[in-house]
C-alpha positions as CSV (number, residue, x, y, z in Angstrom):
1,E,155.5,129.1,156.6
2,D,157.2,125.7,156.1
3,F,159.6,123.8,158.2
4,E,163.1,124.0,156.7
5,G,166.7,124.1,157.6
6,F,170.3,123.4,156.5
7,V,173.7,122.4,157.9
8,E,176.9,123.4,156.2
9,S,180.5,122.4,157.2
10,S,183.9,122.9,155.8
11,Y,187.5,121.9,156.5
12,T,190.6,123.5,154.9
13,D,194.1,122.2,154.4
14,D,195.4,124.7,157.0
15,D,193.2,123.1,159.7
16,E,190.3,125.5,159.8
17,V,186.9,124.1,160.7
18,R,183.6,125.8,160.1
19,V,180.1,124.7,160.9
20,K,176.9,126.6,160.5
21,G,173.2,125.8,160.4
22,S,169.7,127.2,160.6
23,L,166.1,126.0,161.3
24,S,162.9,127.8,160.7
25,G,159.2,127.1,160.5
26,P,155.8,127.8,161.9
27,L,154.7,127.5,165.6
28,G,151.1,128.1,164.7
29,D,149.0,130.0,162.2
30,D,150.4,133.4,163.1
31,L,153.8,132.6,164.7
32,G,157.0,131.6,163.1
33,Y,160.7,131.3,164.1
34,R,164.2,131.0,162.8
35,V,167.3,129.9,164.7
36,T,170.8,130.2,163.2
37,G,174.1,129.2,164.7
38,F,177.8,129.0,163.7
39,Y,181.1,127.7,165.0
40,T,184.6,128.2,163.6
41,D,188.0,127.1,164.8
42,F,191.3,128.0,163.2
43,E,194.7,127.2,164.9
44,G,196.5,130.0,163.1
45,Y,198.5,130.9,160.0
46,S,201.8,131.5,161.9
47,E,204.2,129.8,164.3
48,N,205.6,131.4,167.4
49,L,209.3,130.9,167.2
50,H,209.8,131.7,170.9
51,Q,207.4,128.9,172.1
52,N,208.5,125.8,170.2
53,N,206.8,126.9,167.0
54,E,203.3,126.8,168.5
55,D,200.5,127.9,166.3
56,I,199.5,131.5,166.6
57,N,197.3,134.1,164.9
58,G,194.2,132.0,165.0
59,R,190.7,132.2,166.4
60,E,187.7,130.3,167.8
61,A,184.3,131.8,167.5
62,K,180.7,130.8,168.0
63,G,177.3,132.5,167.9
64,V,173.6,132.0,167.8
65,R,170.7,134.2,166.5
66,G,167.0,133.7,167.0
67,R,164.0,135.4,165.5
68,L,160.2,135.2,166.2
69,D,157.6,136.7,163.9
70,W,154.1,137.1,165.3
71,A,151.0,138.5,163.7
72,P,148.4,138.5,166.5
73,T,145.9,140.6,164.4
74,D,145.4,141.6,160.8
75,V,146.9,145.1,161.5
76,L,149.8,144.3,163.9
77,D,153.1,142.5,163.1
78,L,155.8,141.9,165.8
79,S,159.3,140.7,165.2
80,L,161.7,139.9,168.0
81,I,165.4,139.2,167.3
82,A,168.1,138.2,169.8
83,F,171.7,137.2,169.3
84,Y,174.9,136.2,171.1
85,T,178.4,135.8,169.7
86,D,181.7,135.0,171.4
87,D,185.1,135.3,169.7
88,E,188.4,134.2,171.3
89,D,191.6,134.6,169.4
90,D,195.4,134.9,169.7
91,C,195.7,137.3,166.7
92,C,197.3,139.2,165.4
93,T,201.0,139.5,166.2
94,P,203.0,141.6,163.7
95,T,206.0,140.1,162.0
96,H,209.3,141.7,161.0
97,R,209.6,142.1,157.2
98,S,212.6,144.4,157.0
99,V,215.1,145.5,159.7
100,A,218.2,147.7,159.3
101,D,221.5,146.1,160.1
102,D,222.2,148.5,163.0
103,A,218.7,148.5,164.4
104,V,218.5,148.6,168.2
105,W,215.4,148.5,170.4
106,V,214.9,152.0,172.0
107,G,218.6,152.6,171.5
108,L,219.6,149.9,174.0
109,I,219.3,146.3,172.7
110,P,220.4,145.0,169.2
111,F,217.6,143.5,167.1
112,D,219.4,140.1,166.8
113,V,219.6,139.9,170.6
114,M,215.9,140.8,171.0
115,N,214.8,138.4,168.2
116,P,217.5,135.8,167.7
117,L,215.3,133.4,165.8
118,T,213.6,135.9,163.5
119,K,214.6,136.0,159.8
120,P,213.0,139.2,158.4
121,S,211.8,139.0,154.9
122,D,208.9,139.9,152.7
123,T,207.5,136.4,153.2
124,N,208.1,136.1,157.0
125,Q,204.9,135.3,158.8
126,D,206.3,133.9,162.0
127,P,206.6,136.1,165.1
128,E,208.8,135.6,168.2
129,V,207.0,136.7,171.4
130,D,206.8,135.5,175.0
131,D,203.2,136.7,175.4
132,P,201.0,135.7,172.5
133,P,198.0,138.1,172.0
134,D,194.8,137.2,173.8
135,A,191.5,138.7,172.8
136,E,187.9,138.0,173.7
137,T,184.9,139.6,172.2
138,E,181.3,139.1,173.4
139,D,178.3,140.7,171.8
140,T,174.7,140.3,173.0
141,G,171.6,142.1,172.0
142,F,168.0,142.1,171.0
143,S,165.6,144.2,169.0
144,L,161.8,144.3,168.9
145,Q,159.9,145.8,165.9
146,A,156.2,146.4,165.8
147,D,154.3,147.5,162.7
148,W,150.7,148.8,163.1
149,Q,148.4,149.5,160.1
150,L,146.4,152.6,160.9
151,G,144.0,153.5,158.2
152,G,146.5,153.3,155.4
153,H,149.4,154.6,157.5
154,T,152.0,152.4,159.0
155,L,153.3,153.1,162.5
156,T,156.6,151.4,163.3
157,S,158.4,151.1,166.6
158,V,161.9,149.6,166.9
159,T,163.4,149.0,170.4
160,A,167.0,147.7,170.5
161,Y,169.7,146.9,173.1
162,N,173.3,145.9,172.6
163,D,176.0,144.9,175.1
164,Y,179.5,144.6,173.7
165,S,182.8,143.8,175.4
166,Y,186.3,143.5,174.1
167,D,189.3,142.5,176.2
168,Y,192.8,142.4,174.7
169,A,196.4,141.7,175.7
170,E,199.4,142.1,173.4
171,D,203.1,141.7,173.7
172,F,204.2,145.2,173.0
173,D,208.0,144.7,172.5
174,W,207.3,142.1,169.8
175,S,210.0,139.7,171.1
176,G,210.7,136.9,173.5
177,Y,213.4,138.9,175.2
178,D,213.5,139.3,179.0
179,L,213.4,143.0,179.3
180,Y,213.0,142.9,183.1
181,G,216.2,140.9,183.3
182,Y,218.0,143.5,181.2
183,L,216.9,146.3,183.5
184,R,218.0,144.3,186.5
185,D,221.4,143.2,185.2
186,N,222.4,146.3,183.2
187,L,220.5,149.3,184.7
188,F,220.4,147.9,188.2
189,I,216.7,148.4,188.6
190,P,215.4,146.1,191.3
191,T,212.6,143.8,190.1
192,D,211.7,140.2,190.5
193,K,209.6,140.1,187.3
194,S,210.6,138.6,184.0
195,G,209.4,139.0,180.4
196,G,208.6,142.1,178.4
197,I,206.0,144.8,177.9
198,I,202.3,143.7,177.8
199,A,199.6,146.1,176.7
200,Y,196.1,145.4,178.2
201,S,192.9,147.0,177.0
202,E,189.3,146.4,178.2
203,M,186.2,148.0,176.6
204,D,182.6,147.7,177.5
205,T,179.8,149.4,175.6
206,E,176.0,149.4,176.2
207,L,173.6,150.9,173.7
208,F,169.9,151.4,174.0
209,S,167.8,152.9,171.1
210,Q,164.2,153.6,170.4
211,E,162.8,154.6,167.0
212,L,159.3,155.6,165.9
213,R,158.3,156.0,162.3
214,L,155.0,157.0,160.6
215,L,154.7,156.1,156.9
216,S,152.0,157.6,154.7
217,P,149.9,155.6,152.3
218,S,151.4,155.1,148.9
219,G,150.0,156.1,145.6
220,G,148.7,159.6,146.5
221,D,149.9,163.0,145.5
222,W,152.0,163.2,148.6
223,E,154.0,160.5,150.3
224,Y,155.9,161.2,153.5
225,L,157.8,159.6,156.4
226,V,158.2,161.2,159.8
227,G,160.0,159.8,162.8
228,L,161.7,160.2,166.1
229,Y,165.0,158.5,167.2
230,Y,166.6,158.3,170.6
231,A,169.8,156.5,171.6
232,D,171.8,156.3,174.8
233,A,175.3,154.8,174.7
234,D,177.8,154.3,177.6
235,T,181.4,153.2,176.8
236,D,184.2,152.5,179.2
237,R,187.7,151.7,178.1
238,D,190.8,151.1,180.2
239,Y,194.5,150.7,179.2
240,E,197.5,149.4,181.1
241,R,201.1,148.6,180.1
242,T,203.3,146.5,182.3
243,F,206.8,148.0,182.5
244,P,208.6,150.0,185.1
245,L,209.8,152.6,182.6
């Protein structure tokens, strides 16, 4: 009913920045709003030993959410919510904590050849990869809720839609070693590529739902709630790994 808002920001000693804020207030006697947003940026808590100690395992994210509440009559209330978030990160590459002295990768390549800069320990948090992880998440949606007062009963309708996507790529040999070069030089497999195994994954999900509820008056001998719910979801997910074997 009153105009209000806030802004909050923070900065940490490992270079993480966060900002968030919100505004809300009336747009008339029977209409009100709220808008909220956020942004965060974190370079990462690790260093990629293979790429000149570049920061890794961080993220950048932003989002906004809006809401409108409208009461056009004394017996009808409407609430519309919409949101969008976007998250991009290069996290999270696993690190080597313990490795046997005679460890070899798939029985072929010694560990110290695959990861010459890595020093496994319980405190090791620095990976050694030639393809840092790359992930992006987008989430968009809305919901509309209507509440009718019908002679002491409350009839509620909730309509919602959500569109979610997640794309991801990860170094799957967890090293900076040129595996294609090894195949070419030692197993005589013809290839003009270089680098290692990369795992790709793409996922897209759409969800629609509709809910109806009837709530009885309160205070009588019987109180009840009846409802119907419908949902339809469609999810597609693809995988790919780049390596001739």
